[in-house]
C-alpha positions as CSV (number, residue, x, y, z in Angstrom):
1,M,0.0,0.0,0.0
2,S,1.4,3.4,-0.9
3,H,1.3,6.4,1.4
4,R,0.4,9.9,0.4
5,S,1.0,13.0,2.5
6,A,-1.7,15.3,3.4
7,R,-0.2,18.0,1.3
8,G,0.6,17.7,-2.4
9,G,0.1,14.0,-2.7
10,R,3.9,13.1,-2.6
11,R,4.6,9.5,-1.8
12,L,6.3,8.8,1.6
13,P,8.9,6.0,2.1
14,R,7.6,2.7,3.3
15,P,8.4,2.1,7.0
16,V,11.0,-0.5,7.6
17,L,11.3,-2.5,10.9
18,V,14.9,-3.0,12.2
19,A,15.2,-6.1,14.3
20,G,18.8,-7.2,13.7
21,L,20.1,-5.3,16.7
22,L,18.1,-7.3,19.1
23,A,20.0,-10.6,18.6
24,P,23.4,-9.3,20.0
25,A,21.6,-7.7,22.9
26,A,20.0,-11.0,23.9
27,L,23.3,-13.0,23.5
28,A,25.1,-10.5,25.7
29,V,23.2,-11.6,28.9
30,V,23.9,-15.3,28.3
31,P,27.1,-16.4,30.1
32,S,29.7,-18.2,27.9
33,L,31.8,-21.0,29.4
34,A,34.1,-20.9,26.4
35,G,36.0,-17.8,27.7
36,A,36.4,-19.1,31.3
37,V,39.9,-19.9,32.6
38,P,40.4,-22.2,35.6
39,V,42.5,-20.6,38.4
40,I,44.0,-22.4,41.3
41,A,46.0,-21.5,44.4
42,A,47.7,-23.4,47.2
43,D,47.6,-22.8,51.0
44,A,51.5,-22.9,51.3
45,I,54.5,-21.4,49.5
46,C,57.1,-23.9,50.9
47,V,56.1,-27.3,52.4
48,R,58.0,-28.5,55.4
49,P,57.6,-31.8,57.3
50,L,55.8,-32.1,60.5
51,Q,57.5,-33.8,63.5
52,S,55.9,-35.5,66.5
53,P,57.5,-35.3,69.9
54,N,58.9,-38.9,69.4
55,G,60.8,-37.7,66.2
56,Q,58.6,-39.2,63.5
57,L,58.2,-37.1,60.4
58,S,55.1,-36.7,58.3
59,S,53.9,-34.5,55.4
60,P,51.4,-31.7,56.0
61,A,48.4,-31.9,53.7
62,L,48.9,-29.4,50.9
63,T,45.4,-27.9,50.0
64,V,44.8,-26.6,46.4
65,T,41.6,-24.7,45.8
66,G,40.3,-23.5,42.4
67,S,37.5,-21.8,40.6
68,G,36.4,-21.1,37.0
69,F,35.9,-24.9,36.2
70,G,32.8,-26.2,34.5
71,P,29.9,-27.1,36.9
72,G,30.4,-30.8,37.7
73,A,33.3,-31.1,35.4
74,N,36.1,-33.7,36.0
75,V,39.3,-32.2,37.2
76,T,42.8,-33.7,37.3
77,L,45.4,-32.2,39.6
78,R,49.0,-32.8,38.4
79,R,52.3,-32.6,40.2
80,G,54.9,-33.9,37.9
81,A,54.0,-37.5,37.1
82,R,51.6,-37.7,40.1
83,T,47.9,-37.0,39.5
84,L,44.8,-36.7,41.6
85,S,41.3,-36.7,40.2
86,G,38.1,-34.9,41.5
87,T,34.9,-33.2,40.4
88,A,34.1,-29.4,40.5
89,D,31.0,-28.4,42.4
90,A,27.9,-26.7,40.9
91,A,29.7,-23.3,41.2
92,G,32.7,-24.5,39.3
93,Q,34.9,-24.7,42.3
94,F,37.4,-27.4,43.2
95,T,39.3,-28.3,46.3
96,A,41.8,-31.1,46.8
97,T,44.6,-32.1,49.3
98,F,47.6,-34.3,48.6
99,S,50.9,-35.3,50.2
100,V,54.4,-34.3,49.1
101,L,56.2,-36.6,51.6
102,D,58.4,-37.9,48.8
103,L,59.9,-34.5,48.6
104,L,60.5,-34.2,52.3
105,T,62.5,-37.4,53.1
106,G,65.9,-36.2,51.8
107,R,68.9,-35.8,54.1
108,V,70.5,-32.9,52.2
109,P,69.4,-29.4,53.4
110,K,67.8,-27.7,50.5
111,S,64.6,-26.4,49.0
112,T,63.2,-28.3,46.0
113,P,60.9,-26.4,43.5
114,F,57.8,-28.0,42.2
115,Q,54.6,-27.0,40.6
116,V,50.9,-27.9,40.5
117,V,48.4,-27.6,37.6
118,A,44.8,-28.5,37.3
119,E,43.0,-29.5,34.1
120,D,39.3,-29.2,33.4
121,L,38.4,-32.2,31.4
122,G,34.7,-31.3,31.0
123,G,31.6,-33.3,31.9
124,P,30.0,-36.5,30.6
125,G,29.3,-36.1,26.9
126,G,31.1,-32.8,26.7
127,V,28.6,-31.0,29.0
128,P,30.0,-28.8,30.3
129,P,32.8,-28.4,27.8
130,A,36.4,-28.8,28.8
131,Q,38.1,-25.7,29.9
132,G,41.7,-26.9,29.7
133,A,44.6,-26.3,32.0
134,S,44.7,-23.8,34.8
135,N,47.6,-21.5,35.9
136,A,50.7,-23.3,37.2
137,V,51.2,-22.7,41.0
138,K,55.0,-22.7,41.8
139,L,55.9,-24.2,45.2
140,R,58.9,-25.4,47.1
141,A,59.5,-28.3,49.6
142,A,62.3,-28.5,52.2
143,P,63.2,-31.5,54.3
144,L,64.2,-31.3,58.0
145,A,68.0,-31.9,57.3
146,F,71.4,-30.9,58.3
147,T,75.1,-31.2,57.1
148,A,78.4,-29.9,58.3
149,S,81.5,-29.4,56.2
150,P,84.3,-30.5,56.7
151,Q,83.1,-33.6,58.5
152,R,86.6,-34.3,60.1
153,T,88.5,-31.4,61.6
154,R,89.7,-30.1,65.1
155,P,86.9,-29.5,67.6
156,S,87.8,-25.7,67.7
157,A,87.9,-25.3,63.9
158,Q,85.2,-23.3,62.0
159,V,82.6,-25.5,60.3
160,T,79.9,-24.6,57.8
161,F,76.6,-25.8,59.0
162,K,73.6,-26.0,56.7
163,L,70.1,-26.7,57.8
164,S,66.6,-26.7,56.3
165,G,63.0,-27.4,57.2
166,F,62.9,-25.3,60.4
167,E,60.3,-22.7,61.0
168,P,60.8,-19.4,59.0
169,D,62.0,-16.3,60.8
170,R,62.9,-18.2,64.0
171,V,66.3,-18.6,65.7
172,V,67.9,-22.0,65.5
173,Y,69.9,-23.1,68.6
174,A,72.5,-25.8,68.8
175,H,72.7,-27.7,72.2
176,Y,76.0,-29.5,72.9
177,R,75.9,-32.4,75.4
178,Y,78.4,-34.6,76.7
179,G,77.9,-37.4,79.3
180,G,74.2,-36.6,79.4
181,R,74.8,-32.9,80.4
182,V,74.3,-29.7,78.3
183,R,77.9,-28.2,78.0
184,A,77.0,-25.3,75.7
185,T,74.1,-23.7,73.8
186,V,74.8,-21.6,70.7
187,A,72.4,-19.3,68.7
188,M,73.2,-20.5,65.1
189,G,71.1,-17.8,63.3
190,R,67.6,-17.2,62.0
191,A,66.0,-19.5,59.5
192,S,65.0,-17.9,56.3
193,N,61.5,-17.5,54.9
194,P,59.7,-19.4,53.5
195,C,61.7,-22.9,53.7
196,G,63.5,-22.4,56.9
197,L,67.0,-22.6,55.5
198,L,70.2,-21.5,57.3
199,T,73.9,-21.6,56.4
200,V,76.4,-20.4,59.0
201,R,79.9,-20.9,60.2
202,R,80.6,-21.8,63.8
203,R,83.1,-23.7,65.9
204,Q,82.5,-27.5,65.6
205,I,82.5,-27.7,69.4
206,P,82.3,-24.4,71.2
207,V,84.0,-25.7,74.4
208,S,87.5,-25.2,75.4
209,N,89.4,-28.5,75.5
210,P,86.4,-30.8,75.0
211,E,86.7,-34.3,76.4
212,S,87.3,-37.2,74.0
213,G,84.4,-39.4,73.4
214,L,80.9,-39.0,72.0
215,W,79.3,-35.5,71.9
216,R,75.6,-35.0,71.0
217,I,74.1,-31.9,69.3
218,Q,70.5,-31.0,68.9
219,F,69.3,-28.2,66.6
220,D,66.0,-26.8,67.6
221,H,64.2,-23.4,68.3
222,N,64.4,-23.6,72.1
223,R,66.9,-21.6,74.3
224,K,66.8,-24.5,76.7
225,F,67.4,-28.1,75.8
226,S,64.4,-30.4,75.6
227,A,64.6,-33.9,74.2
228,K,61.0,-33.5,72.8
229,S,61.4,-30.1,71.0
230,T,59.9,-29.9,67.5
231,P,61.2,-29.4,65.0
232,R,64.6,-30.8,66.0
233,I,67.6,-32.5,64.3
234,P,70.0,-34.7,66.5
235,A,73.7,-35.2,65.4
236,T,76.8,-36.6,67.0
237,I,80.5,-35.8,67.0
238,Q,83.2,-38.3,67.9
239,V,86.1,-36.6,69.6
240,Y,89.3,-38.6,69.8
241,R,93.0,-37.9,70.8
242,T,95.7,-38.2,68.3
243,L,99.5,-38.2,68.7
244,V,101.4,-35.5,66.9
245,N,105.2,-36.0,66.1
246,R,107.1,-32.8,66.9
């Protein structure tokens, strides 16, 4: 049907309905899982062993939490070749705990780097779709360990002590005992953050003219010696007399 104006009879353009702009507006309010990226975090920076009063070591449970996973999606947590499987909840969140005891049983004082990654494998039949890998969380592990170098020298000589796995930012003490009695206690230094590392030079035995025989040392955080202090590292030094030709 043509349209004429009230004046002069000139034709007016036919009205056109524009509906194409409604589709993008409707899509904008629909959440898209395709752009989601899973994100994880750990409850520790450096994992150190737990020690009971009887001296037994165990691994603290490392907890990893995540979000941005598909609701009900299968999730695999990876640490090197080790894996742990679980399922995200309805909000796309994921929580898992696992042990790193294998990284805490060494006898060399050091901190070992490792990382954890989670992967969203999607749900059954691809619903929800797989989101892929998360960010990589970089962590460290430190055993409760001690070394001294050199191992054989005069009792009064300076020795390099290396320790790890102690509580960060706390002073480490060395208690020297002989014949069941504490003969000296030395502040070795403050353990570093976050893995409780310490490297320091001290006399091997801070006692003048130490008796020959077996000396016992205990490294811990207490000013006074206690056989049940935790964490603690026991060590021994054998002192013996030698003949020197003059």
